[in-house]
N, C-alpha and C positions, 0 to 999 in steps of 0.2 A: 779530863783528869790530867794533871801534870805528869809528864813522863819521868821526872826526876825525883818524885816523892815515893821512895821505896815502901814506906809503911802503908801508904794509900794503895799502891799497886798490889802489894802482898795481901793486904786485908781483903781486897776485892777478889783476888784469886782464891783465897781461902774460903770466902763466902760461896763462890761458885762450886768449889769442891764439897762444901757442906751441903749445898742444895742437891748435888749429885748423890751424895751419901744418903740423904734423906729419901730421895726417889728410889734408890736401891733397897734401902731398908723397908720402906713401905710397900713397894711393888713386888720385890722378889722374896723378902724374908717375912713380910706381914708383921712387922714390928712397928708399933704406933706410939708407944709411950716414951721410950728413951729418944727415939728419932725426932719427936716433936720438940723435946727439950734441947736437943743438939741443934736443930734448925733455928730455933729462936735465939739462943745465945750466940751461936756460931756466926750468924749473919748480922747480929747486932754489933759485933766488933767493928766491922767496916763502916756501918751506919754512924756509929758514934765518932769514929775517926773523921768521917766526912763533916760531921757537925763541929768537931774540934777545929778543923781547918777553917771553917767559916765562922769561928767564934768571934764574939764582939769584944772580948778582952782577954787578957792573960789568965784571969781567973776562970772565965768561961772555957777557954782552951784546956786548962788543967783539969777542970771538972769532967769534961767529956773524955779526955785521954784516960783519966782514972776509971771512968765507967768502962771504957774499952778494955782496960787491963782486967777489971773484975769479970767482965763477960768472957775474956780469954781464959781466965782461971776456971770459971764455971764450965766452959766448953771442954776444957781439959778433964775436969771431973767426970762429965757425962761420957766422954770418949773412953776414959779408963773403965768406967762402970760397964759400958757396952762390951 
């Protein structure tokens, strides 16, 4: 991971926090429905950013960044709902 790519670093750190939240919700609170949704979209943000960085074209990069943005909005929704 490049040490100067802030969005790459922060999306990774966010995914780690999401995983820890999922573990807390499922193990301590026995919450399985919303936690699964949050895990899925929350970790997908960073995965799509990684794909964007390795994109084969400008269009490919833009498509993956756009998906990351949509996943971030969905994560925000589930966190608010929780």
